[in-house]
Every structure is written in structure tokens, then in C-alpha cells.
C-alpha positions in Angstrom: -10.5 7.4 25.2 -10.2 6.1 21.7 -7.2 8.4 21.1 -5.6 7.8 24.5 -2.5 6.1 23.0 -1.8 9.0 20.7 -2.4 11.5 23.5 0.0 9.6 25.8 2.7 9.7 23.1 2.3 13.5 22.5 2.3 14.0 26.3 5.6 12.0 26.7 7.2 13.9 23.8 6.1 17.2 25.3 7.5 16.4 28.7 10.8 15.3 27.3 11.0 18.4 25.1 10.1 20.7 27.9 13.0 19.3 30.0 15.7 19.4 27.2 17.2 22.8 26.2 18.1 21.8 22.6 14.4 21.2 21.7 12.5 24.5 21.3 9.0 23.7 20.1 6.6 20.9 19.3 3.7 21.1 16.9 1.1 18.5 15.9 -0.6 18.6 12.5 -2.9 16.7 10.2 -5.9 14.7 11.5 -5.1 15.1 15.2 -4.9 18.9 14.8 -8.0 19.2 12.7 -10.2 17.0 14.9 -10.6 14.2 12.3 -8.4 11.6 13.9 -9.5 8.1 14.9 -7.9 5.3 16.8 -5.8 4.3 13.7 -4.4 7.8 13.1 -0.7 8.3 13.4 0.9 11.3 15.1 2.2 13.9 12.6 4.5 16.2 14.5 7.3 18.6 14.0 10.1 19.6 16.5 12.4 22.6 16.3 15.9 22.3 17.6 18.7 24.7 18.6 20.6 25.0 15.4 23.8 26.0 17.2 24.3 22.4 18.3 26.2 19.7 16.5 24.0 18.0 13.9 25.3 14.5 14.7 24.6 15.0 18.3 21.1 16.4 17.5 20.1 13.3 15.5 21.3 11.0 18.3 19.3 13.1 20.8 16.3 12.8 18.5 16.5 9.1 18.7 16.4 9.4 22.5 13.4 11.7 22.2 11.6 9.1 20.0 12.4 6.4 22.6 11.0 8.6 25.4 7.6 8.3 23.6 7.3 4.6 24.5 8.6 1.2 23.6 9.8 1.4 20.0 9.2 -1.6 17.7 11.1 0.0 14.8 12.3 3.4 13.6 13.6 4.9 10.4 15.6 8.1 10.4 16.1 9.5 6.9 16.3 12.6 4.7 13.6 13.1 2.1 14.6 14.1 -1.4 15.2 17.8 -1.7 15.5 18.4 2.0 18.5 20.3 3.4 21.0 18.5 5.6 19.5 20.3 8.6 16.2 18.3 8.4 15.4 14.7 9.2 12.3 12.6 9.3 11.8 9.9 11.9 9.2 7.3 11.0 8.4 5.3 14.2 6.3 2.2 15.0 5.7 1.8 18.7 5.0 -1.5 20.4 1.4 -0.5 21.2 0.7 0.1 17.5 0.9 3.9 17.4 2.9 5.4 14.6 4.8 8.7 14.7 5.8 10.8 11.7 8.2 13.3 13.1 10.1 16.0 11.3 13.0 17.8 12.9 14.2 21.2 11.7 16.1 24.2 13.0 13.8 26.0 15.3 14.1 29.3 13.5 13.1 27.7 10.2 9.5 27.7 11.3 8.4 31.4 11.4 5.0 30.8 12.9 2.3 28.1 13.4 1.2 26.6 10.1 -2.5 26.4 9.2 -3.9 23.0 10.3 -1.4 22.6 13.2 -1.5 23.1 16.9 1.4 24.2 19.2 2.1 21.8 22.1 5.4 23.2 23.3 6.6 26.7 22.4 9.5 27.9 24.5 10.4 31.0 22.5 6.9 32.1 21.3 7.8 31.0 17.8 4.4 29.4 17.2 2.2 32.2 18.6 1.2 33.7 15.3 -0.6 31.8 12.5 1.3 31.2 9.3 0.2 29.9 5.9 3.0 28.2 4.0 3.0 28.5 0.2 2.0 24.8 -0.2 -1.2 25.5 1.7 -2.3 28.1 -0.9 -4.2 27.4 -4.1 -2.0 26.3 -6.9 -1.0 28.6 -9.7 -3.0 28.4 -12.9 -0.1 26.6 -14.5 0.0 24.0 -11.7 -3.7 23.5 -11.9 -3.6 23.1 -15.6 -0.8 20.5 -15.2 -2.9 18.5 -12.8 -5.9 18.6 -15.1 -4.0 17.7 -18.2 -1.9 14.9 -16.6 -5.1 13.6 -15.1 -6.7 13.2 -18.5 -3.5 11.8 -19.9 -3.5 9.1 -17.1 -7.1 8.1 -18.0 -6.2 8.0 -21.7 -3.3 5.7 -20.7 -5.8 3.4 -19.0 -7.7 3.0 -22.3 -4.5 2.5 -24.2 -3.2 -0.3 -21.9 -6.6 -2.0 -21.8 -7.3 -1.8 -25.6 -4.0 -2.3 -27.1 -2.0 -4.3 -24.6 -4.6 -5.9 -22.3 -2.3 -5.0 -19.4 -4.4 -4.5 -16.3 -1.3 -3.8 -14.1 -0.3 -0.8 -16.2 -3.9 0.3 -16.5 -4.3 0.2 -12.7 -1.1 2.3 -12.2 -2.5 4.9 -14.6 -5.9 4.9 -12.9 -4.3 5.5 -9.5 -2.3 8.4 -11.0 -5.6 9.8 -12.4 -7.3 9.4 -9.0 -4.6 11.3 -7.3 -4.6 14.2 -9.8 -8.4 14.4 -9.8 -8.3 14.7 -6.0 -5.7 17.6 -6.2 -7.9 19.3 -8.8 -11.0 18.7 -6.7 -9.3 20.2 -3.6 -8.4 23.3 -5.7 -12.0 23.8 -6.7 -13.2 23.3 -3.1 -10.6 25.8 -1.9 -9.1 23.3 0.6 -5.7 24.1 2.1 -2.8 22.0 0.8 -4.5 20.9 -2.4 -1.4 19.1 -3.6 -2.0 16.5 -0.8 -5.2 15.6 -2.6 -7.5 13.1 -0.8 -5.6 13.6 2.5 -6.5 17.3 2.6 -10.1 16.6 1.6 -10.5 14.4 4.6 -8.5 16.6 7.0 -10.0 20.0 6.4 -13.6 21.3 6.5 -16.1 20.4 5.1 -14.4 17.0 5.2 -16.2 15.9 2.1 -15.1 14.0 -1.0 -16.7 13.7 -4.5 -19.9 11.7 -4.5 -18.8 9.1 -6.9 -15.4 8.6 -5.2 -16.1 4.9 -4.2 -16.8 4.1 -7.8 -13.3 5.2 -8.8 -11.7 2.2 -7.1 -11.7 -1.2 -8.6 -10.5 -4.8 -8.6 -7.1 -4.2 -10.2 -6.9 -7.4 -12.3 -10.4 -6.9 -13.8 -10.5 -5.1 -17.1 -14.2 -4.4 -16.7 -13.8 -3.0 -13.2 -10.9 -0.9 -14.4 -13.0 0.6 -17.2 -15.9 1.4 -14.8 -13.6 3.0 -12.3 -11.9 5.1 -15.0 -15.2 6.4 -16.3 -16.1 7.4 -12.7 -12.8 9.0 -12.3 -13.3 10.9 -15.6 -16.6 12.2 -14.1 -14.8 13.4 -10.9 -12.0 15.0 -12.9 -14.4 16.9 -15.2 -16.4 18.1 -12.2 -13.2 19.1 -10.4 -11.9 21.0 -13.4 -15.1 23.0 -13.6 -14.9 23.9 -9.9 -11.2 24.8 -10.2 -11.9 27.0 -13.2 -14.4 28.9 -11.1 -12.1 29.1 -8.0 -9.1 30.3 -10.0 -11.0 32.5 -12.5 -9.4 30.8 -15.5 -10.0 28.2 -18.2 -8.4 24.8 -17.6 -10.2 22.9 -20.4 -8.1 20.8 -22.7 -8.7 18.7 -25.8 -7.4 15.8 -23.8 -10.8 15.6 -22.1 -12.5 14.6 -25.3 -9.9 12.2 -26.5 -9.6 10.4 -23.1 -13.4 10.0 -22.9 -13.6 8.8 -26.5 -10.9 6.2 -25.9 -12.6 5.0 -22.7 -16.1 4.9 -24.4 -14.7 2.8 -27.2 -14.0 0.1 -24.7 -17.6 -0.2 -23.4 -19.0 -3.6 -24.3 -15.7 -5.0 -25.5 
């Protein structure tokens, strides 16, 4: 019952799609598809449309589809950077508090059902076979090394902004960047799908676990002492993640930045 609002939204979308020829399939992904959703989860969905139709008419029909899901409080239709003109994202807030993150694309653009998704409507059998998109695969060695190196660079920046400039705002921004990169690296080592999504993938896919010291990597953003403690904890997570990623990818990702970042952070202890 706790997911009844999300279930009602999906059912309404499915009914509308089933009755309208231009919509060909509906898939649901992320936490609702992997069984980790709760009452606060939004509905992450994709819809395939008949690409022979006029695009302008399709976007107008998409707005009607969104409205068929329930009373709409607000909606944003936009195109994300790098997306082709044939794709749109609808970010929707419904009056009952449920949120919908809906991506529209030409039906033939989705060859099969992506890992971590479920098929709700599939008029043409497009989603019958499983499909693993490239972004779900482990990163290349070059990408993993980039995450690791930039993670250490971010932590080095924390020390720089605390020691030289006493700027907690810049330090916090660097720490958050280090947190994100350490999560991507950790997901790589744990062989979790979609490692570039970092913490989201760690929570969405089995074993649904996060690094033990994760809570310690967060801090009061205007406290230099808390920022330092969180950065040291993040360094521990990142070093552990790099070790696991090395084993998973069969390569070495070590960088001199590890030592220099840790040295700069250690120099701030007690200051």
C-alpha cells in the first residue's frame, strides 16, 4: 500500500498508452524496477513513440499523456544536453506529491529491455529480450583511472581551500565532487551496473550496500573541522574503492595524487 500512488500513476499511463496508437511501449526503471522503492520514490519511466509522426504533435500528445496520470501541479518539458532532437524529458510534479521522470524517444531507438528495467506496455515485442546498454558496463581502465585521479584531486582541493584560503564553501564543493567520484569508483569495484551513477546504483542494485564509513563522509558545510573529518573519511572510501576497482578491472589505478592528497589533509589535523 505504501507505493499505491506510484502504482496508480503507472497504471494510468499504461492505460493511456495502450489506447493510443502513437505510443508503442512503456518501461519503468530504477528503484521501482529493482524493488528498492519507498513511498518517496519517483517514477522513472521511458516511452517509445511512433517516429513517423510529427514531432511537434508528439510533444503535445506527451503533455496529454502526462496529464492522464493525474492532477499535475507542475511540469517541465526539456531536452538534456547532448540529446538528439527526437528525445525529450518530462519532469512532473503531481498534486498528490508523486513525481514522474519520463523520457520520450522513438520506439525503435530502444532495441530491447535495459538491465534494471521492467516492461509495462510492449505493443511490438520490442522489450522482450534483455539488453545491456554500454553505460551499464564497467568503465574502461582510462575512465576508472580518471575517476580515481580526479577524486584525489578533489580531496587535495579541500585541503587547499581550508589551509590557504579558509574557504569552507569551496572546500565543501570539492568534497562533494570527491564523494561522487569515490562512489563511482566503489561501484566499479563492486561490479555494480551503471557505475557512473555512483551512489544511486549502489542503492538500486544488489547487494544494495554502501561503504561502511559513508555516513562519516558527510559534514556540516560551514565547519572547517567537520569538512576535514569528512574528507579523511572520503579518502578512506576512495582508497578502498580504488583497490577493489583494480582487482575488478585487472589493472593498476594507483596515482601519486593519493599520497599528496593525504599528506595535505593530514597537515591540517590539529590546526
